[in-house]
mmCIF file of the C-alpha atoms, coordinates in Angstrom:
data_MODEL
# 
_entry.id   MODEL 
# 
loop_
_atom_site.group_PDB 
_atom_site.id 
_atom_site.type_symbol 
_atom_site.label_atom_id 
_atom_site.label_alt_id 
_atom_site.label_comp_id 
_atom_site.label_asym_id 
_atom_site.label_entity_id 
_atom_site.label_seq_id 
_atom_site.pdbx_PDB_ins_code 
_atom_site.Cartn_x 
_atom_site.Cartn_y 
_atom_site.Cartn_z 
_atom_site.occupancy 
_atom_site.B_iso_or_equiv 
_atom_site.pdbx_formal_charge 
_atom_site.auth_seq_id 
_atom_site.auth_comp_id 
_atom_site.auth_asym_id 
_atom_site.auth_atom_id 
_atom_site.pdbx_PDB_model_num 
ATOM 1   C CA . MET A 1 1   ? 163.811 -16.697 -8.430  1.00 0.00 ? 1   MET A CA 1 
ATOM 2   C CA . ASN A 1 2   ? 166.049 -17.145 -11.495 1.00 0.00 ? 2   ASN A CA 1 
ATOM 3   C CA . ASP A 1 3   ? 166.005 -14.155 -13.866 1.00 0.00 ? 3   ASP A CA 1 
ATOM 4   C CA . ALA A 1 4   ? 166.839 -15.474 -17.349 1.00 0.00 ? 4   ALA A CA 1 
ATOM 5   C CA . ARG A 1 5   ? 166.667 -12.059 -19.016 1.00 0.00 ? 5   ARG A CA 1 
ATOM 6   C CA . LEU A 1 6   ? 169.737 -10.927 -20.910 1.00 0.00 ? 6   LEU A CA 1 
ATOM 7   C CA . ARG A 1 7   ? 172.060 -8.604  -18.992 1.00 0.00 ? 7   ARG A CA 1 
ATOM 8   C CA . ILE A 1 8   ? 173.622 -5.524  -20.573 1.00 0.00 ? 8   ILE A CA 1 
ATOM 9   C CA . LEU A 1 9   ? 176.395 -3.532  -18.940 1.00 0.00 ? 9   LEU A CA 1 
ATOM 10  C CA . VAL A 1 10  ? 176.081 0.150   -19.898 1.00 0.00 ? 10  VAL A CA 1 
ATOM 11  C CA . VAL A 1 11  ? 179.215 2.215   -19.269 1.00 0.00 ? 11  VAL A CA 1 
ATOM 12  C CA . GLU A 1 12  ? 178.682 5.964   -19.502 1.00 0.00 ? 12  GLU A CA 1 
ATOM 13  C CA . ASP A 1 13  ? 180.039 8.882   -17.470 1.00 0.00 ? 13  ASP A CA 1 
ATOM 14  C CA . ASP A 1 14  ? 177.136 11.208  -18.400 1.00 0.00 ? 14  ASP A CA 1 
ATOM 15  C CA . PRO A 1 15  ? 174.329 10.443  -15.896 1.00 0.00 ? 15  PRO A CA 1 
ATOM 16  C CA . ASP A 1 16  ? 171.583 11.755  -18.206 1.00 0.00 ? 16  ASP A CA 1 
ATOM 17  C CA . LEU A 1 17  ? 172.669 9.605   -21.136 1.00 0.00 ? 17  LEU A CA 1 
ATOM 18  C CA . LEU A 1 18  ? 173.124 6.635   -18.827 1.00 0.00 ? 18  LEU A CA 1 
ATOM 19  C CA . TRP A 1 19  ? 169.533 7.064   -17.628 1.00 0.00 ? 19  TRP A CA 1 
ATOM 20  C CA . LEU A 1 20  ? 168.210 7.321   -21.215 1.00 0.00 ? 20  LEU A CA 1 
ATOM 21  C CA . MET A 1 21  ? 170.058 4.209   -22.382 1.00 0.00 ? 21  MET A CA 1 
ATOM 22  C CA . THR A 1 22  ? 168.950 2.291   -19.285 1.00 0.00 ? 22  THR A CA 1 
ATOM 23  C CA . HIS A 1 23  ? 165.323 3.228   -19.865 1.00 0.00 ? 23  HIS A CA 1 
ATOM 24  C CA . ALA A 1 24  ? 165.499 2.333   -23.581 1.00 0.00 ? 24  ALA A CA 1 
ATOM 25  C CA . LEU A 1 25  ? 166.808 -1.145  -22.776 1.00 0.00 ? 25  LEU A CA 1 
ATOM 26  C CA . GLU A 1 26  ? 164.815 -1.952  -19.636 1.00 0.00 ? 26  GLU A CA 1 
ATOM 27  C CA . SER A 1 27  ? 161.573 -0.962  -21.374 1.00 0.00 ? 27  SER A CA 1 
ATOM 28  C CA . VAL A 1 28  ? 161.974 -3.933  -23.732 1.00 0.00 ? 28  VAL A CA 1 
ATOM 29  C CA . GLY A 1 29  ? 162.964 -6.468  -21.077 1.00 0.00 ? 29  GLY A CA 1 
ATOM 30  C CA . PHE A 1 30  ? 166.738 -6.305  -20.725 1.00 0.00 ? 30  PHE A CA 1 
ATOM 31  C CA . VAL A 1 31  ? 168.411 -6.158  -17.325 1.00 0.00 ? 31  VAL A CA 1 
ATOM 32  C CA . VAL A 1 32  ? 170.783 -3.177  -17.249 1.00 0.00 ? 32  VAL A CA 1 
ATOM 33  C CA . ILE A 1 33  ? 173.850 -2.989  -15.056 1.00 0.00 ? 33  ILE A CA 1 
ATOM 34  C CA . LYS A 1 34  ? 175.230 0.548   -14.824 1.00 0.00 ? 34  LYS A CA 1 
ATOM 35  C CA . ALA A 1 35  ? 178.871 1.577   -14.600 1.00 0.00 ? 35  ALA A CA 1 
ATOM 36  C CA . PHE A 1 36  ? 180.166 5.140   -14.435 1.00 0.00 ? 36  PHE A CA 1 
ATOM 37  C CA . GLY A 1 37  ? 183.580 4.473   -15.935 1.00 0.00 ? 37  GLY A CA 1 
ATOM 38  C CA . GLY A 1 38  ? 185.911 1.810   -17.261 1.00 0.00 ? 38  GLY A CA 1 
ATOM 39  C CA . GLU A 1 39  ? 187.350 0.740   -13.903 1.00 0.00 ? 39  GLU A CA 1 
ATOM 40  C CA . ASP A 1 40  ? 183.870 0.354   -12.386 1.00 0.00 ? 40  ASP A CA 1 
ATOM 41  C CA . ALA A 1 41  ? 182.802 -1.613  -15.468 1.00 0.00 ? 41  ALA A CA 1 
ATOM 42  C CA . LEU A 1 42  ? 185.779 -3.948  -15.300 1.00 0.00 ? 42  LEU A CA 1 
ATOM 43  C CA . ARG A 1 43  ? 184.977 -4.819  -11.661 1.00 0.00 ? 43  ARG A CA 1 
ATOM 44  C CA . LYS A 1 44  ? 181.378 -5.608  -12.653 1.00 0.00 ? 44  LYS A CA 1 
ATOM 45  C CA . VAL A 1 45  ? 182.455 -7.708  -15.654 1.00 0.00 ? 45  VAL A CA 1 
ATOM 46  C CA . LYS A 1 46  ? 184.749 -9.777  -13.423 1.00 0.00 ? 46  LYS A CA 1 
ATOM 47  C CA . GLY A 1 47  ? 182.055 -10.158 -10.749 1.00 0.00 ? 47  GLY A CA 1 
ATOM 48  C CA . GLN A 1 48  ? 179.270 -11.364 -13.011 1.00 0.00 ? 48  GLN A CA 1 
ATOM 49  C CA . PRO A 1 49  ? 179.911 -11.155 -16.764 1.00 0.00 ? 49  PRO A CA 1 
ATOM 50  C CA . PRO A 1 50  ? 177.089 -9.519  -18.737 1.00 0.00 ? 50  PRO A CA 1 
ATOM 51  C CA . ASP A 1 51  ? 175.732 -10.760 -22.068 1.00 0.00 ? 51  ASP A CA 1 
ATOM 52  C CA . LEU A 1 52  ? 176.730 -7.499  -23.807 1.00 0.00 ? 52  LEU A CA 1 
ATOM 53  C CA . ILE A 1 53  ? 178.674 -4.324  -23.043 1.00 0.00 ? 53  ILE A CA 1 
ATOM 54  C CA . ILE A 1 54  ? 177.769 -0.869  -24.334 1.00 0.00 ? 54  ILE A CA 1 
ATOM 55  C CA . THR A 1 55  ? 180.504 1.636   -23.558 1.00 0.00 ? 55  THR A CA 1 
ATOM 56  C CA . ASP A 1 56  ? 181.239 5.260   -24.207 1.00 0.00 ? 56  ASP A CA 1 
ATOM 57  C CA . LEU A 1 57  ? 184.702 5.621   -25.727 1.00 0.00 ? 57  LEU A CA 1 
ATOM 58  C CA . ALA A 1 58  ? 185.680 9.025   -24.305 1.00 0.00 ? 58  ALA A CA 1 
ATOM 59  C CA . MET A 1 59  ? 185.845 8.566   -20.541 1.00 0.00 ? 59  MET A CA 1 
ATOM 60  C CA . PRO A 1 60  ? 188.370 9.760   -17.967 1.00 0.00 ? 60  PRO A CA 1 
ATOM 61  C CA . VAL A 1 61  ? 190.851 7.378   -16.317 1.00 0.00 ? 61  VAL A CA 1 
ATOM 62  C CA . MET A 1 62  ? 190.075 4.294   -18.486 1.00 0.00 ? 62  MET A CA 1 
ATOM 63  C CA . SER A 1 63  ? 188.733 4.861   -21.996 1.00 0.00 ? 63  SER A CA 1 
ATOM 64  C CA . GLY A 1 64  ? 186.121 2.644   -23.591 1.00 0.00 ? 64  GLY A CA 1 
ATOM 65  C CA . ALA A 1 65  ? 188.775 1.273   -25.961 1.00 0.00 ? 65  ALA A CA 1 
ATOM 66  C CA . GLU A 1 66  ? 190.932 0.306   -22.957 1.00 0.00 ? 66  GLU A CA 1 
ATOM 67  C CA . LEU A 1 67  ? 187.916 -1.369  -21.344 1.00 0.00 ? 67  LEU A CA 1 
ATOM 68  C CA . ILE A 1 68  ? 187.152 -3.318  -24.524 1.00 0.00 ? 68  ILE A CA 1 
ATOM 69  C CA . HIS A 1 69  ? 190.811 -4.361  -24.791 1.00 0.00 ? 69  HIS A CA 1 
ATOM 70  C CA . ALA A 1 70  ? 190.792 -5.622  -21.187 1.00 0.00 ? 70  ALA A CA 1 
ATOM 71  C CA . VAL A 1 71  ? 187.558 -7.578  -21.722 1.00 0.00 ? 71  VAL A CA 1 
ATOM 72  C CA . LYS A 1 72  ? 188.703 -9.087  -25.023 1.00 0.00 ? 72  LYS A CA 1 
ATOM 73  C CA . SER A 1 73  ? 192.153 -9.985  -23.625 1.00 0.00 ? 73  SER A CA 1 
ATOM 74  C CA . ASP A 1 74  ? 190.679 -12.139 -20.851 1.00 0.00 ? 74  ASP A CA 1 
ATOM 75  C CA . PRO A 1 75  ? 189.732 -15.649 -22.024 1.00 0.00 ? 75  PRO A CA 1 
ATOM 76  C CA . SER A 1 76  ? 186.864 -15.758 -19.512 1.00 0.00 ? 76  SER A CA 1 
ATOM 77  C CA . THR A 1 77  ? 185.207 -12.623 -20.967 1.00 0.00 ? 77  THR A CA 1 
ATOM 78  C CA . GLN A 1 78  ? 186.496 -12.348 -24.548 1.00 0.00 ? 78  GLN A CA 1 
ATOM 79  C CA . GLN A 1 79  ? 183.235 -13.694 -26.009 1.00 0.00 ? 79  GLN A CA 1 
ATOM 80  C CA . ILE A 1 80  ? 181.180 -10.768 -24.638 1.00 0.00 ? 80  ILE A CA 1 
ATOM 81  C CA . PRO A 1 81  ? 180.101 -8.567  -27.573 1.00 0.00 ? 81  PRO A CA 1 
ATOM 82  C CA . CYS A 1 82  ? 180.825 -4.840  -27.236 1.00 0.00 ? 82  CYS A CA 1 
ATOM 83  C CA . ILE A 1 83  ? 179.165 -1.768  -28.701 1.00 0.00 ? 83  ILE A CA 1 
ATOM 84  C CA . ALA A 1 84  ? 181.094 1.515   -28.594 1.00 0.00 ? 84  ALA A CA 1 
ATOM 85  C CA . VAL A 1 85  ? 179.160 4.770   -28.279 1.00 0.00 ? 85  VAL A CA 1 
ATOM 86  C CA . THR A 1 86  ? 180.839 8.047   -29.159 1.00 0.00 ? 86  THR A CA 1 
ATOM 87  C CA . ALA A 1 87  ? 180.208 11.549  -30.361 1.00 0.00 ? 87  ALA A CA 1 
ATOM 88  C CA . PHE A 1 88  ? 183.606 11.467  -32.073 1.00 0.00 ? 88  PHE A CA 1 
ATOM 89  C CA . LEU A 1 89  ? 184.077 8.843   -34.752 1.00 0.00 ? 89  LEU A CA 1 
ATOM 90  C CA . TRP A 1 90  ? 187.617 9.962   -35.381 1.00 0.00 ? 90  TRP A CA 1 
ATOM 91  C CA . ASP A 1 91  ? 189.698 7.356   -37.146 1.00 0.00 ? 91  ASP A CA 1 
ATOM 92  C CA . HIS A 1 92  ? 192.130 6.834   -34.258 1.00 0.00 ? 92  HIS A CA 1 
ATOM 93  C CA . ILE A 1 93  ? 189.358 6.443   -31.649 1.00 0.00 ? 93  ILE A CA 1 
ATOM 94  C CA . ALA A 1 94  ? 187.254 4.096   -33.763 1.00 0.00 ? 94  ALA A CA 1 
ATOM 95  C CA . GLY A 1 95  ? 190.390 2.288   -34.871 1.00 0.00 ? 95  GLY A CA 1 
ATOM 96  C CA . SER A 1 96  ? 191.578 1.656   -31.315 1.00 0.00 ? 96  SER A CA 1 
ATOM 97  C CA . ALA A 1 97  ? 188.187 0.262   -30.285 1.00 0.00 ? 97  ALA A CA 1 
ATOM 98  C CA . LYS A 1 98  ? 187.956 -1.885  -33.417 1.00 0.00 ? 98  LYS A CA 1 
ATOM 99  C CA . ALA A 1 99  ? 191.506 -3.157  -32.902 1.00 0.00 ? 99  ALA A CA 1 
ATOM 100 C CA . ALA A 1 100 ? 190.556 -4.082  -29.323 1.00 0.00 ? 100 ALA A CA 1 
ATOM 101 C CA . GLY A 1 101 ? 187.686 -6.239  -30.629 1.00 0.00 ? 101 GLY A CA 1 
ATOM 102 C CA . CYS A 1 102 ? 184.637 -3.965  -30.615 1.00 0.00 ? 102 CYS A CA 1 
ATOM 103 C CA . GLU A 1 103 ? 181.850 -5.469  -32.739 1.00 0.00 ? 103 GLU A CA 1 
ATOM 104 C CA . SER A 1 104 ? 179.762 -2.335  -33.347 1.00 0.00 ? 104 SER A CA 1 
ATOM 105 C CA . PHE A 1 105 ? 179.638 1.478   -33.118 1.00 0.00 ? 105 PHE A CA 1 
ATOM 106 C CA . ILE A 1 106 ? 176.825 3.936   -32.487 1.00 0.00 ? 106 ILE A CA 1 
ATOM 107 C CA . SER A 1 107 ? 177.313 7.664   -33.074 1.00 0.00 ? 107 SER A CA 1 
ATOM 108 C CA . LYS A 1 108 ? 175.880 10.216  -30.636 1.00 0.00 ? 108 LYS A CA 1 
ATOM 109 C CA . PRO A 1 109 ? 173.236 11.481  -30.779 1.00 0.00 ? 109 PRO A CA 1 
ATOM 110 C CA . PHE A 1 110 ? 171.134 8.365   -31.341 1.00 0.00 ? 110 PHE A CA 1 
ATOM 111 C CA . THR A 1 111 ? 167.558 7.274   -30.750 1.00 0.00 ? 111 THR A CA 1 
ATOM 112 C CA . ALA A 1 112 ? 166.325 4.563   -28.404 1.00 0.00 ? 112 ALA A CA 1 
ATOM 113 C CA . ALA A 1 113 ? 165.221 2.599   -31.461 1.00 0.00 ? 113 ALA A CA 1 
ATOM 114 C CA . ARG A 1 114 ? 168.741 2.808   -32.955 1.00 0.00 ? 114 ARG A CA 1 
ATOM 115 C CA . LEU A 1 115 ? 170.273 1.584   -29.696 1.00 0.00 ? 115 LEU A CA 1 
ATOM 116 C CA . ARG A 1 116 ? 167.872 -1.366  -29.476 1.00 0.00 ? 116 ARG A CA 1 
ATOM 117 C CA . GLU A 1 117 ? 168.431 -2.185  -33.171 1.00 0.00 ? 117 GLU A CA 1 
ATOM 118 C CA . GLU A 1 118 ? 172.178 -2.513  -32.618 1.00 0.00 ? 118 GLU A CA 1 
ATOM 119 C CA . VAL A 1 119 ? 171.710 -4.576  -29.444 1.00 0.00 ? 119 VAL A CA 1 
ATOM 120 C CA . VAL A 1 120 ? 169.461 -7.161  -31.115 1.00 0.00 ? 120 VAL A CA 1 
ATOM 121 C CA . LYS A 1 121 ? 172.023 -7.626  -33.886 1.00 0.00 ? 121 LYS A CA 1 
ATOM 122 C CA . LEU A 1 122 ? 174.459 -8.959  -31.287 1.00 0.00 ? 122 LEU A CA 1 
ATOM 123 C CA . LEU A 1 123 ? 172.207 -10.798 -28.817 1.00 0.00 ? 123 LEU A CA 1 
ATOM 124 C CA . PRO A 1 124 ? 169.902 -13.804 -29.127 1.00 0.00 ? 124 PRO A CA 1 
ATOM 125 C CA . PHE A 1 125 ? 166.782 -11.842 -28.186 1.00 0.00 ? 125 PHE A CA 1 
ATOM 126 C CA . PRO A 1 126 ? 163.452 -12.073 -30.035 1.00 0.00 ? 126 PRO A CA 1 
ATOM 127 C CA . ARG A 1 127 ? 163.626 -9.169  -32.493 1.00 0.00 ? 127 ARG A CA 1 
ATOM 128 C CA . GLN A 1 128 ? 159.845 -9.045  -32.806 1.00 0.00 ? 128 GLN A CA 1 
ATOM 129 C CA . ALA A 1 129 ? 159.508 -8.505  -29.050 1.00 0.00 ? 129 ALA A CA 1 
ATOM 130 C CA . VAL A 1 130 ? 161.957 -5.608  -29.092 1.00 0.00 ? 130 VAL A CA 1 
ATOM 131 C CA . ALA A 1 131 ? 160.272 -4.058  -32.141 1.00 0.00 ? 131 ALA A CA 1 
ATOM 132 C CA . ALA A 1 132 ? 156.812 -4.359  -30.619 1.00 0.00 ? 132 ALA A CA 1 
ATOM 133 C CA . LYS A 1 133 ? 157.812 -3.012  -27.199 1.00 0.00 ? 133 LYS A CA 1 
ATOM 134 C CA . GLY A 1 134 ? 160.090 -0.330  -28.561 1.00 0.00 ? 134 GLY A CA 1 
ATOM 135 C CA . ARG A 1 135 ? 157.468 1.641   -30.459 1.00 0.00 ? 135 ARG A CA 1 
# 
């Protein structure tokens, strides 16, 4: 069976936050692919590119900004929109992600509704459906 639902790659090294973001997105019909770091995410992007990437910026080994740079530098994946999630909106961190091509930022802590709001800005998904399911 062909699943035409939009696919979101969520990259987060905190398992609790990863679970919360997954639940917030799956509850309104998105398919969520989970990655526990930048290297894991990059393998998944190359295997089957998602429709959107949501990544934490502060991760060990490969930061979210490095992941975004790698995705945006590859012609086969550069069109994938990216949302950066961080507790630290320091100028140099936000600047490096923005310079890499990040389309949006969400500050931690955030609500499920805020996460879904940012996602629908970047994806062709019926906003009314997300609003109705996300209450």
